[in-house]
C-alpha positions, 0 to 999 in steps of 0.5 A: 500499500505504501508503494501504491499510495506514496504517503508523506506520513504513516501514523500507527494508532489504535490499540497497538500503540500500547505495544510501544516502540518495539512494534513500531520498529518491526513495522518500519523494518517490514515497510522499508523491506517491502516497499520501493526505495524511492517511496520510503527514502524519507517516509516517517513512520510514527506512533499517534500522539493521542494514544489508543483513543486516536482513532475515535478522536479522528472520527469525531473530528471528520464527523464534526467537519462534515456536519458544520461544513458550509457545502 
């Protein structure tokens, strides 16, 4: 997916954030190994700063943006 979408940032969130930086290192290793070098050359992969509730907070933000948009 990283090679296909070419994201500027990968954020790992949800319940797995409790596993900490050990899991983050394993994720980085696999992404860098399996993706195109041109895509991963400067690709940051980080844990979400909001902790396990980050997904819920993000969903609420998307909903409120949609509800209160002027379109």
